[in-house]
C-alpha positions as CSV (number, residue, x, y, z in Angstrom):
1,X,-46.0,82.6,62.0
2,X,-42.3,81.9,62.5
3,X,-41.0,78.6,61.2
4,X,-40.7,75.9,63.8
5,X,-37.1,75.2,64.6
6,X,-36.4,71.6,65.7
7,X,-34.2,71.2,68.8
8,X,-30.6,70.2,68.1
9,X,-30.0,67.0,70.0
10,X,-26.7,65.8,68.4
11,X,-25.7,62.2,68.1
12,X,-22.5,61.1,66.4
13,X,-22.6,58.4,63.7
14,X,-19.2,56.8,62.8
15,X,-18.5,54.6,59.8
16,X,-15.3,53.8,58.0
17,X,-13.4,56.3,60.1
18,X,-15.8,59.1,59.2
19,X,-17.8,60.8,61.9
20,X,-21.1,62.7,61.2
21,X,-22.9,64.8,63.8
22,X,-26.7,64.4,63.3
23,X,-28.7,67.0,65.2
24,X,-32.1,65.8,64.1
25,X,-32.1,62.0,64.3
26,X,-34.2,62.3,67.4
27,X,-37.2,63.0,65.2
28,X,-37.3,59.3,64.3
29,X,-39.1,58.5,67.6
30,X,-42.6,58.4,66.1
31,X,-44.5,58.0,69.3
32,X,-42.6,60.7,71.2
33,X,-44.8,63.6,72.2
34,X,-42.1,66.1,71.2
35,X,-41.8,64.6,67.7
36,X,-45.6,64.7,67.2
37,X,-45.7,68.3,68.5
38,X,-43.0,69.3,66.1
39,X,-44.8,67.7,63.1
40,X,-48.1,69.4,64.1
41,X,-46.2,72.7,64.4
42,X,-44.8,72.1,60.9
43,X,-48.3,71.5,59.6
44,X,-49.6,74.7,61.2
45,X,-46.7,76.7,59.8
46,X,-47.3,75.3,56.3
47,X,-51.1,76.0,56.6
48,X,-50.3,79.6,57.7
49,X,-47.7,80.2,54.9
50,X,-50.1,78.8,52.2
51,X,-53.4,80.3,53.6
52,X,-53.4,82.9,50.8
53,X,-53.6,80.0,48.3
54,X,-56.9,78.7,49.6
55,X,-59.0,80.3,46.9
56,X,-56.7,78.9,44.2
57,X,-56.7,75.5,45.8
58,X,-60.5,75.5,45.9
59,X,-60.6,76.6,42.3
60,X,-58.2,73.8,41.2
61,X,-60.2,71.3,43.2
62,X,-63.4,72.4,41.5
63,X,-61.7,72.2,38.1
64,X,-60.6,68.6,38.8
65,X,-64.0,67.8,40.1
66,X,-65.8,69.6,37.2
67,X,-63.8,67.6,34.6
68,X,-64.5,64.3,36.2
69,X,-67.7,62.3,35.6
70,X,-68.2,61.6,39.3
71,X,-71.0,59.0,38.9
72,X,-69.5,56.5,36.6
73,X,-68.8,52.8,35.8
74,X,-65.7,51.0,34.7
75,X,-65.7,48.7,31.6
76,X,-66.8,45.2,32.8
77,X,-64.3,42.4,32.7
78,X,-65.4,38.8,32.4
79,X,-64.6,36.1,34.9
80,X,-66.5,32.8,34.8
81,X,-70.2,33.4,34.7
82,X,-70.0,37.1,35.6
83,X,-69.1,40.6,34.4
84,X,-67.1,42.4,37.1
85,X,-67.0,46.2,37.2
86,X,-66.8,49.2,39.7
87,X,-69.1,52.1,40.3
88,X,-68.2,55.6,41.5
89,X,-71.0,57.8,42.9
90,X,-71.0,61.6,43.1
91,X,-70.1,62.7,46.7
92,X,-68.6,59.3,47.7
93,X,-64.9,58.8,48.2
94,X,-64.5,55.2,47.3
95,X,-65.4,52.8,44.6
96,X,-68.2,50.2,44.7
97,X,-67.3,46.7,43.4
98,X,-70.2,45.0,41.5
99,X,-70.9,42.2,39.1
100,X,-73.7,41.2,36.7
101,X,-74.3,37.8,35.0
102,X,-73.1,37.1,31.4
103,X,-75.7,36.4,28.8
104,X,-74.2,33.0,27.7
105,X,-70.9,31.3,27.3
106,X,-70.2,33.1,24.0
107,X,-70.8,36.5,25.5
108,X,-67.4,38.3,25.2
109,X,-68.8,41.8,24.5
110,X,-68.9,43.8,27.7
111,X,-72.3,45.4,28.4
112,X,-72.6,49.1,27.9
113,X,-73.4,50.4,31.3
114,X,-75.0,53.7,32.1
115,X,-75.0,55.2,35.6
116,X,-78.7,56.1,35.5
117,X,-79.9,52.7,34.1
118,X,-80.2,49.7,36.5
119,X,-78.1,46.8,35.5
120,X,-80.1,43.6,35.3
121,X,-79.0,41.1,37.9
122,X,-76.4,43.5,39.5
123,X,-74.9,42.3,42.7
124,X,-72.9,44.7,45.0
125,X,-69.9,42.8,46.2
126,X,-68.1,45.5,48.3
127,X,-68.9,49.1,48.9
128,X,-65.7,50.9,49.9
129,X,-67.7,53.8,51.4
130,X,-69.4,51.5,53.9
131,X,-66.2,49.7,54.7
132,X,-64.4,53.0,55.3
133,X,-67.0,54.3,57.8
134,X,-65.4,55.4,61.0
135,X,-61.9,55.5,59.5
136,X,-59.8,58.4,58.3
137,X,-57.9,56.1,55.9
138,X,-59.1,53.1,53.9
139,X,-57.2,51.0,51.3
140,X,-57.9,47.6,49.7
141,X,-54.8,45.5,49.4
142,X,-56.4,42.2,48.2
143,X,-59.7,41.5,46.4
144,X,-60.3,38.1,44.8
145,X,-63.3,36.0,43.8
146,X,-63.4,32.2,44.0
147,X,-63.5,30.4,40.6
148,X,-67.1,29.3,41.2
149,X,-68.1,32.9,42.0
150,X,-69.5,32.1,45.5
151,X,-66.9,33.7,47.8
152,X,-64.9,36.9,47.9
153,X,-61.8,37.7,49.9
154,X,-60.7,41.2,50.7
155,X,-57.9,42.8,52.7
156,X,-58.3,46.2,54.3
157,X,-55.8,48.7,55.7
158,X,-57.2,51.6,57.8
159,X,-53.9,53.3,58.9
160,X,-51.7,53.5,55.8
161,X,-49.0,51.1,56.9
162,X,-49.8,48.6,54.1
163,X,-50.7,45.8,56.6
164,X,-54.1,44.3,55.7
165,X,-56.8,42.4,57.6
166,X,-58.2,39.6,55.4
167,X,-61.8,38.6,55.5
168,X,-64.0,36.2,53.4
169,X,-67.5,37.1,52.3
170,X,-70.2,34.6,51.2
171,X,-71.6,36.2,48.0
172,X,-74.8,34.2,48.1
173,X,-75.8,35.7,51.5
174,X,-73.6,38.9,51.6
175,X,-72.4,37.8,55.0
176,X,-68.8,37.6,56.2
177,X,-67.5,34.2,57.3
178,X,-65.6,33.8,60.6
179,X,-62.3,33.8,58.7
180,X,-60.1,36.7,60.0
181,X,-56.4,37.0,59.2
182,X,-54.5,39.9,60.6
183,X,-51.3,41.5,59.4
184,X,-51.2,40.2,55.9
185,X,-49.4,41.7,52.9
186,X,-51.2,42.7,49.7
187,X,-52.1,40.2,47.0
188,X,-53.9,37.3,48.7
189,X,-55.7,34.9,46.3
190,X,-58.1,31.9,46.4
191,X,-56.8,28.6,45.2
192,X,-58.6,27.4,42.0
193,X,-60.9,25.1,44.0
194,X,-61.8,27.9,46.3
195,X,-61.0,25.9,49.4
196,X,-57.8,27.7,50.3
197,X,-56.4,31.2,50.5
198,X,-52.7,31.8,49.7
199,X,-51.3,35.0,51.4
200,X,-48.0,36.5,52.5
201,X,-46.8,38.1,55.7
202,X,-43.8,40.3,56.5
203,X,-40.9,39.9,58.9
204,X,-39.7,42.5,61.5
205,X,-38.1,44.6,58.7
206,X,-41.5,44.7,57.0
207,X,-40.2,42.4,54.2
208,X,-42.7,40.0,52.7
209,X,-40.9,36.8,53.5
210,X,-43.5,34.0,54.2
211,X,-46.2,32.4,52.1
212,X,-49.1,30.8,54.0
213,X,-52.0,28.5,53.2
214,X,-55.3,29.1,54.9
215,X,-58.3,26.7,54.7
216,X,-61.5,28.7,54.3
217,X,-63.7,28.2,57.4
218,X,-60.9,27.5,59.8
219,X,-59.0,29.5,62.5
220,X,-56.0,31.4,61.1
221,X,-53.9,29.9,64.0
222,X,-54.0,26.6,62.1
223,X,-52.6,28.1,58.8
224,X,-49.7,26.3,57.2
225,X,-46.4,27.8,56.1
226,X,-45.8,27.0,52.5
227,X,-42.5,28.9,52.0
228,X,-40.2,31.1,54.0
229,X,-37.3,33.0,52.5
230,X,-34.6,33.6,55.2
231,X,-32.3,35.9,53.0
232,X,-33.0,39.5,53.9
233,X,-32.2,40.7,50.4
234,X,-35.2,39.0,48.9
235,X,-39.0,39.7,48.7
236,X,-41.5,36.9,48.4
237,X,-44.8,36.8,46.4
238,X,-47.2,34.1,45.2
239,X,-50.0,33.6,42.7
240,X,-51.6,31.0,40.5
241,X,-51.0,30.6,36.8
242,X,-53.9,31.6,34.5
243,X,-54.2,27.9,33.6
244,X,-54.8,27.1,37.2
245,X,-52.2,24.3,37.0
246,X,-49.6,25.8,39.4
247,X,-49.0,28.0,42.3
248,X,-45.9,30.1,41.5
249,X,-43.9,31.4,44.5
250,X,-41.5,34.2,43.4
251,X,-38.5,35.3,45.3
252,X,-36.6,38.3,44.1
253,X,-34.2,41.1,44.8
254,X,-33.6,43.9,42.4
255,X,-30.9,41.9,40.6
256,X,-31.6,38.2,41.3
257,X,-34.8,36.0,41.3
258,X,-36.0,32.5,41.7
259,X,-39.4,30.9,41.1
260,X,-40.9,27.8,42.6
261,X,-43.8,25.7,41.4
262,X,-46.4,23.9,43.5
263,X,-49.1,21.8,41.8
264,X,-52.4,23.6,42.4
265,X,-54.1,20.3,43.3
266,X,-51.5,19.5,46.0
267,X,-50.7,22.8,47.7
268,X,-48.9,21.1,50.6
269,X,-46.3,19.6,48.2
270,X,-42.7,20.8,48.5
271,X,-42.1,23.9,46.2
272,X,-39.8,22.9,43.4
273,X,-37.3,25.5,42.1
274,X,-37.6,26.1,38.3
275,X,-34.1,27.5,37.9
276,X,-31.9,27.7,41.0
277,X,-31.0,31.3,41.8
278,X,-27.7,32.7,40.5
279,X,-26.5,36.2,41.5
280,X,-27.4,38.7,38.9
281,X,-29.8,36.5,37.0
282,X,-33.5,37.4,36.9
283,X,-36.3,35.4,35.4
284,X,-40.1,35.1,35.4
285,X,-42.3,32.4,34.0
286,X,-45.8,31.7,32.6
287,X,-47.4,28.3,32.0
288,X,-48.9,27.3,28.6
289,X,-49.9,24.1,26.8
290,X,-48.4,23.8,23.4
291,X,-49.0,20.8,21.2
292,X,-50.6,19.0,24.2
293,X,-47.4,19.5,26.3
294,X,-47.2,21.5,29.5
295,X,-44.5,24.1,28.9
296,X,-43.1,27.2,30.7
297,X,-42.2,30.3,28.9
298,X,-39.3,31.9,30.8
299,X,-38.2,35.5,30.4
300,X,-34.6,35.8,31.6
301,X,-31.4,38.0,31.4
302,X,-28.8,35.2,31.6
303,X,-26.3,36.6,29.1
304,X,-29.1,38.8,27.7
305,X,-29.0,42.3,29.0
306,X,-32.4,43.3,27.6
307,X,-33.8,39.8,28.3
308,X,-34.6,36.7,26.2
309,X,-37.6,34.4,26.0
310,X,-37.2,30.7,26.1
311,X,-39.5,27.7,26.3
312,X,-38.9,24.6,28.5
313,X,-40.8,21.5,29.4
314,X,-42.7,22.0,32.6
315,X,-41.6,18.5,33.8
316,X,-38.0,19.4,33.2
317,X,-37.5,23.2,33.4
318,X,-33.8,22.9,33.8
319,X,-33.5,20.8,30.6
320,X,-33.3,22.0,27.0
321,X,-34.1,25.7,26.4
322,X,-35.8,26.6,23.1
323,X,-35.2,30.2,22.3
324,X,-38.4,31.9,21.3
325,X,-37.5,35.6,21.3
326,X,-33.8,36.0,21.2
327,X,-32.1,38.9,22.9
328,X,-32.2,42.1,20.8
329,X,-30.4,45.1,22.2
330,X,-32.7,48.1,22.4
331,X,-35.8,45.9,22.8
332,X,-36.3,45.4,26.5
333,X,-38.6,42.4,27.0
334,X,-40.8,43.1,30.1
335,X,-43.4,40.4,30.4
336,X,-45.0,37.4,28.7
337,X,-48.4,36.3,29.8
338,X,-49.8,33.0,28.4
339,X,-53.3,32.2,27.4
340,X,-54.6,28.9,25.9
341,X,-54.1,29.8,22.3
342,X,-51.4,32.5,22.3
343,X,-49.5,34.8,24.7
344,X,-49.2,38.5,25.2
345,X,-45.7,40.0,25.1
346,X,-45.0,43.4,26.5
347,X,-41.7,45.2,25.8
348,X,-40.1,48.6,25.3
349,X,-38.5,50.0,22.2
350,X,-37.4,53.5,21.4
351,X,-38.5,54.7,24.8
352,X,-42.1,53.5,24.5
353,X,-44.1,50.6,25.7
354,X,-45.3,48.0,23.2
355,X,-47.7,45.1,23.2
356,X,-47.8,42.2,20.8
357,X,-49.3,38.7,20.3
358,X,-47.0,35.8,20.5
359,X,-47.9,32.9,18.1
360,X,-47.1,29.6,19.7
361,X,-46.6,27.9,16.4
362,X,-44.2,30.4,14.7
363,X,-42.5,32.0,17.8
364,X,-43.3,35.4,16.2
365,X,-44.8,38.5,17.7
366,X,-47.5,40.6,16.0
367,X,-47.2,44.1,17.4
368,X,-50.3,46.1,18.0
369,X,-49.9,49.5,16.4
370,X,-51.0,52.9,17.7
371,X,-50.9,56.2,15.8
372,X,-49.6,58.7,18.4
373,X,-46.0,59.9,18.8
374,X,-46.1,59.4,22.6
375,X,-48.3,57.0,24.5
376,X,-48.6,54.5,27.3
377,X,-50.1,51.0,26.8
378,X,-50.3,47.8,28.6
379,X,-52.4,44.6,29.0
380,X,-54.8,44.8,31.9
381,X,-54.9,41.0,32.1
382,X,-57.9,38.7,32.0
383,X,-58.5,35.9,34.5
384,X,-59.9,33.8,31.7
385,X,-57.8,31.0,30.2
386,X,-59.3,31.1,26.7
387,X,-60.7,34.5,25.8
388,X,-61.0,35.6,22.1
389,X,-59.8,39.1,23.1
390,X,-57.3,40.8,25.3
391,X,-58.0,43.9,27.3
392,X,-55.6,46.8,26.8
393,X,-55.3,50.1,28.7
394,X,-54.1,53.0,26.5
395,X,-53.5,56.7,27.1
396,X,-51.2,59.6,26.0
397,X,-50.6,63.1,27.3
398,X,-53.6,64.3,25.2
399,X,-55.7,61.1,24.9
400,X,-57.6,60.3,28.1
401,X,-57.5,56.8,29.5
402,X,-58.9,54.4,26.9
403,X,-60.0,50.7,27.2
404,X,-59.6,48.5,24.1
405,X,-60.4,44.9,23.5
406,X,-58.1,43.5,20.9
407,X,-59.7,40.7,18.8
408,X,-56.7,38.4,18.2
409,X,-58.2,36.4,15.4
410,X,-59.2,39.5,13.4
411,X,-56.3,41.7,14.5
412,X,-58.8,44.5,15.3
413,X,-58.8,47.0,18.2
414,X,-62.3,47.4,19.6
415,X,-62.8,50.7,21.5
416,X,-64.7,49.9,24.7
417,X,-64.5,53.2,26.5
418,X,-62.6,56.5,26.6
419,X,-62.4,58.3,29.9
420,X,-64.8,61.2,29.7
421,X,-63.3,64.6,30.4
422,X,-66.1,67.2,31.1
423,X,-66.0,70.9,30.5
424,X,-65.4,70.8,26.8
425,X,-62.0,69.1,26.7
426,X,-60.6,68.9,23.1
427,X,-57.4,66.8,22.6
428,X,-56.5,68.9,19.6
429,X,-56.1,71.9,21.8
430,X,-53.0,70.4,23.3
431,X,-49.7,69.2,21.8
432,X,-47.1,66.6,22.8
433,X,-43.6,65.9,21.6
434,X,-40.3,64.1,22.4
435,X,-37.2,66.2,22.6
436,X,-33.6,65.3,23.6
437,X,-31.2,66.9,26.0
438,X,-27.5,66.2,26.2
439,X,-26.0,65.1,29.5
440,X,-22.5,66.0,30.8
441,X,-21.0,62.8,29.4
442,X,-22.7,63.3,26.0
443,X,-25.6,60.9,26.6
444,X,-28.8,61.9,24.9
445,X,-31.6,62.0,27.5
446,X,-35.3,61.8,26.2
447,X,-37.7,64.5,27.4
448,X,-41.5,64.3,26.9
449,X,-43.5,67.5,26.6
450,X,-47.2,68.5,26.7
451,X,-48.6,72.0,26.4
452,X,-51.7,73.9,25.4
453,X,-51.4,75.3,21.9
454,X,-53.3,78.5,22.5
455,X,-50.2,79.8,24.5
456,X,-47.9,79.1,21.5
457,X,-45.5,76.4,20.7
458,X,-42.7,75.4,23.1
459,X,-39.6,77.5,22.4
460,X,-41.5,80.4,20.8
461,X,-40.9,82.3,24.0
462,X,-40.0,81.3,27.6
463,X,-43.0,79.8,29.4
464,X,-43.6,78.6,33.0
465,X,-42.5,74.9,33.0
466,X,-43.1,72.0,35.4
467,X,-40.4,69.3,35.2
468,X,-41.0,65.9,36.6
469,X,-38.5,63.1,37.2
470,X,-37.9,59.7,39.0
471,X,-35.0,57.6,37.7
472,X,-34.7,54.5,40.0
473,X,-35.6,50.8,40.1
474,X,-35.8,50.6,36.3
475,X,-39.2,52.3,36.6
476,X,-40.4,54.1,33.6
477,X,-42.5,57.3,33.8
478,X,-45.1,57.0,31.0
479,X,-46.6,59.8,29.0
480,X,-50.1,59.2,30.3
481,X,-53.1,61.4,30.8
482,X,-53.9,63.5,33.9
483,X,-57.1,65.4,34.6
484,X,-55.4,67.4,37.4
485,X,-52.5,68.4,35.0
486,X,-55.0,70.3,32.8
487,X,-55.2,72.9,35.6
488,X,-51.5,73.6,34.9
489,X,-51.7,73.4,31.1
490,X,-54.7,75.7,30.9
491,X,-52.7,78.3,32.8
492,X,-49.9,78.2,30.2
493,X,-47.6,75.9,32.0
494,X,-45.5,73.4,29.9
495,X,-45.3,70.0,31.6
496,X,-42.1,67.9,30.9
497,X,-40.8,64.5,32.0
498,X,-37.1,64.0,32.2
499,X,-36.5,60.3,31.4
500,X,-33.3,60.2,33.3
501,X,-30.9,57.2,33.7
502,X,-31.8,54.9,36.5
503,X,-35.3,54.5,35.0
504,X,-36.2,51.9,32.4
505,X,-37.3,54.0,29.5
506,X,-34.4,53.2,27.3
507,X,-33.7,49.6,28.3
508,X,-31.7,47.7,31.0
509,X,-28.4,49.6,30.3
510,X,-30.3,52.9,31.0
511,X,-31.1,51.5,34.4
512,X,-27.6,50.1,35.1
513,X,-26.1,53.5,34.2
514,X,-28.2,55.2,37.0
515,X,-27.7,52.9,40.0
516,X,-25.1,52.0,42.5
517,X,-21.8,53.8,41.8
518,X,-23.5,55.4,38.7
519,X,-26.3,57.0,40.7
520,X,-25.1,60.6,40.2
521,X,-26.0,60.2,36.5
522,X,-29.7,60.3,37.5
523,X,-29.1,63.7,39.1
524,X,-26.9,65.2,36.5
525,X,-29.2,64.0,33.7
526,X,-32.1,65.9,35.4
527,X,-30.0,69.1,35.7
528,X,-28.9,68.7,32.1
529,X,-32.6,68.5,31.0
530,X,-33.4,71.6,33.1
531,X,-30.5,73.5,31.6
532,X,-31.5,72.4,28.1
533,X,-35.1,73.7,28.6
534,X,-33.6,77.1,29.6
535,X,-30.9,77.2,26.9
536,X,-33.4,76.3,24.2
537,X,-35.7,79.1,25.2
538,X,-38.5,76.9,26.6
539,X,-38.3,78.6,30.0
540,X,-36.1,80.5,32.5
541,X,-34.9,79.5,36.0
542,X,-37.4,81.8,37.7
543,X,-40.2,80.0,35.7
544,X,-39.0,76.4,36.2
545,X,-40.3,74.1,39.0
546,X,-39.3,70.5,39.6
547,X,-41.2,67.6,41.2
548,X,-40.5,64.0,42.2
549,X,-41.6,61.5,44.8
550,X,-40.1,58.7,46.8
551,X,-36.8,57.9,45.0
552,X,-37.8,60.8,42.8
553,X,-37.8,62.8,46.0
554,X,-34.2,61.9,46.5
555,X,-33.6,63.2,43.0
556,X,-35.3,66.5,44.1
557,X,-33.1,66.8,47.1
558,X,-29.9,66.1,45.1
559,X,-30.6,68.6,42.3
560,X,-31.5,71.2,44.9
561,X,-27.9,70.9,46.1
562,X,-26.4,70.5,42.7
563,X,-28.2,73.3,40.9
564,X,-30.1,75.5,43.3
565,X,-30.0,78.4,40.9
566,X,-31.8,76.4,38.2
567,X,-35.2,76.0,39.8
568,X,-37.7,78.5,41.4
569,X,-39.4,75.7,43.4
570,X,-39.3,72.0,44.2
571,X,-42.0,69.7,45.3
572,X,-40.6,66.5,47.0
573,X,-43.2,63.9,47.8
574,X,-42.4,61.3,50.4
575,X,-38.8,62.0,49.6
576,X,-35.9,59.6,50.3
577,X,-33.7,62.4,51.3
578,X,-31.9,60.9,54.3
579,X,-30.8,57.9,52.2
580,X,-27.4,57.3,53.8
581,X,-28.8,57.1,57.4
582,X,-31.4,54.7,56.2
583,X,-29.2,52.4,54.1
584,X,-26.6,52.2,56.9
585,X,-29.1,50.7,59.3
586,X,-30.1,47.1,58.4
587,X,-32.6,47.0,61.3
588,X,-34.8,49.5,59.4
589,X,-37.6,48.2,57.1
590,X,-36.4,47.0,53.7
591,X,-32.8,48.4,54.1
592,X,-31.0,45.2,53.2
593,X,-33.1,44.8,50.1
594,X,-32.1,48.3,49.0
595,X,-28.4,47.5,49.0
596,X,-28.7,46.0,45.5
597,X,-30.1,49.3,44.2
598,X,-27.9,51.8,46.1
599,X,-24.9,49.8,47.3
600,X,-24.0,48.7,50.8
601,X,-22.4,51.6,52.7
602,X,-22.3,49.7,55.9
603,X,-19.6,47.3,54.7
604,X,-18.1,49.1,51.8
605,X,-16.2,52.3,52.3
606,X,-16.3,53.3,48.7
607,X,-20.1,53.0,48.6
608,X,-20.3,55.0,51.8
609,X,-18.2,57.8,50.4
610,X,-20.1,57.8,47.1
611,X,-23.5,58.0,48.8
612,X,-22.3,60.6,51.3
613,X,-21.3,62.7,48.3
614,X,-24.9,63.0,47.0
615,X,-27.4,62.3,49.9
616,X,-29.5,65.4,50.2
617,X,-29.5,65.7,54.0
618,X,-25.7,65.5,54.4
619,X,-25.1,67.9,51.5
620,X,-27.2,70.9,52.5
621,X,-24.9,73.8,52.0
622,X,-24.3,77.1,53.9
623,X,-24.4,80.2,51.9
624,X,-26.6,78.8,49.1
625,X,-29.8,80.4,48.0
626,X,-32.1,77.4,47.7
627,X,-35.3,77.4,45.6
628,X,-38.5,77.3,47.6
629,X,-39.2,73.7,48.7
630,X,-42.4,71.9,49.6
631,X,-41.9,68.4,51.2
632,X,-44.9,66.2,51.6
633,X,-44.9,63.1,53.7
634,X,-47.1,60.7,55.8
635,X,-46.7,59.6,59.4
636,X,-47.5,56.0,58.7
637,X,-45.4,55.6,55.5
638,X,-43.5,52.3,55.8
639,X,-41.3,52.8,52.7
640,X,-39.9,56.2,53.2
641,X,-40.2,57.3,56.9
642,X,-41.6,60.7,57.6
643,X,-38.4,61.4,59.6
644,X,-36.4,61.8,56.4
645,X,-38.2,64.9,55.0
646,X,-38.6,66.2,58.6
647,X,-34.8,66.1,59.2
648,X,-34.2,67.6,55.7
649,X,-36.5,70.5,56.2
650,X,-35.0,71.2,59.7
651,X,-31.5,71.2,58.1
652,X,-32.6,73.5,55.2
653,X,-34.0,75.9,57.8
654,X,-30.6,76.1,59.4
655,X,-29.2,77.6,56.2
656,X,-32.1,80.0,55.6
657,X,-34.0,78.0,53.0
658,X,-37.7,78.7,52.5
659,X,-38.8,75.1,53.1
660,X,-42.2,73.8,54.1
661,X,-43.2,70.4,55.5
662,X,-46.7,69.0,55.2
663,X,-47.2,65.7,57.1
664,X,-50.4,63.7,56.7
665,X,-51.0,62.3,60.2
666,X,-53.2,59.4,59.0
667,X,-51.8,58.1,55.7
668,X,-49.1,56.0,54.0
669,X,-46.7,56.1,51.2
670,X,-49.4,56.8,48.6
671,X,-50.7,59.8,50.6
672,X,-54.3,60.2,51.7
673,X,-57.1,57.8,50.7
674,X,-60.4,58.7,49.0
675,X,-60.7,60.4,45.6
676,X,-61.9,63.7,46.9
677,X,-59.1,63.8,49.5
678,X,-56.5,63.0,46.9
679,X,-57.9,65.7,44.6
680,X,-57.6,68.2,47.4
681,X,-54.1,67.1,48.1
682,X,-53.1,67.5,44.5
683,X,-54.8,70.9,44.4
684,X,-52.7,71.9,47.3
685,X,-49.5,71.0,45.5
686,X,-50.5,72.5,42.2
687,X,-51.6,75.8,43.8
688,X,-48.2,76.0,45.6
689,X,-46.3,75.3,42.3
690,X,-48.4,77.9,40.4
691,X,-47.7,80.4,43.2
692,X,-44.0,79.8,42.8
693,X,-44.3,80.3,39.1
694,X,-46.2,83.5,39.5
695,X,-49.0,82.2,37.2
696,X,-52.3,84.1,37.3
697,X,-55.4,82.3,38.5
698,X,-57.3,82.6,35.2
699,X,-57.3,79.6,32.8
700,X,-57.3,79.9,29.0
């Protein structure tokens, strides 16, 4: 087939005395028949161009499937009188949410469940496979159980636009109540007494802006507004403290936040600001009772770049601050979560996540140690106020997902489960390491590597290499485990993560140095990592592929322009490649919020010029031999519109680039739903990458 060529229908965009002719903006008209026909033509062309990879795609899919225990159960988590867990069943796309009764009040050891052994007293709460019947897409955005265990709320999205319909189910009868709330955002919860539901909705720009109170058993038309945030720069969320004392309403941009408290026993009371918002100051709180006094532990960055933890009286949060964990450069405090007898502190140090127990009496943290060079760890969070253990999730490049309970009193890690990987997987067959590349300005950039040892050690000889990156929003890419990745490693591919500036791996300054007018550091860091991998003998440009998604897709588009000779191929998933057009239009969803991350090119000529200098769509170049490019998007994505990669691919075709577009016609920002569908989607991408690398089908 010949590649589809989008019609050129020029419009002129003018800002700050600069005019840009945009030939493909017409593709934004999502409902237009010509647009849909063009997207279908792109899909047909991509299918034709990749048809020869079908056997490899099927092989990779079967490898993922063959390594996965398809009929399985999660580790139960206790809440109230029940153990809650999920089942997966071979051949079924979605999980089944279940519960079983605890033995007694002192029962804190989760039962060992086996797929082929009936669980005494098991109750199926929600079967995603039944709920998804008749729909191409299915996603749960909210799932909560009332404190007394008698009711469940759940929010369902069947299009991928992240707008959920809320329902309430009576768990004693299994029947849904009359409650029906349309168009909610994710994260709805019951009040502690179970009589109310607190949920949020979005404005015309799809920004969560309003918190509502619904009385269970009443018409949604009678719901009460608890809080509305008029400033378009801020997102709103709400949830109850673990102590059940307060509803916390959080308002935040990427640089400023404010939190409000409402007594849980008087939800119609006026929300009270904890600390009035100040531009550039972020904070978050958790409620505890220390020495019989209600206190708030507040994590903040007021004069503390990597954040500080203080304690204040709940009755006077703007009064005296007791410093609990002072600011320590290089230790980025991330979260503190209070329980009755202690709190859990999460932080980053030396590029890795850490977890520790905060002692209320001594204001000290006891860090939980792990014995791997690279790993990812975090608290999964318990709904219980006074558990003797905390639940942790742990993984590394070579250690499959692991669930621990940490006995706080004894300081002991209790292994509850390690993700089974079928087919004879042996962690010792694989290696992982941290290396460093040097950026153009001399900054040392961390790089994480994983490989299969039977092909030799990295650097022994050039090997096919898959380099991943993100670098925005202070989001850290963790060295976690992936079953699908084994299909690359077992074919001799080295997998690498470039922890570039703009992410959060090395603390808040690492983020600050990769945003706004420092954004180009993100792109040049990634290029520097790629060049280091080549110069150090790990790989060669014709055996190096890159991948990133969303803001990481912007990274992919930028490096394609900056260093097209460095990569053989690039996968850009839901890529933010038409960033300047989007950020210039405040009527588009979430644009105003993004100004804190990227800058405001609409009102600032310097920001406009800076963004124009790197935005991928505007910087596609004539006479350049681009790497092969695969752009993957979804028609119903509300975060990065499908039009961005569609326009980008059309522009790349103009200059002769070998670019493919794959658009899921019923999906959202996270791609297709259902585990088998997502496995096939990943197999499609990996087969394309392996084809670019010229790697043989056989695994080793």
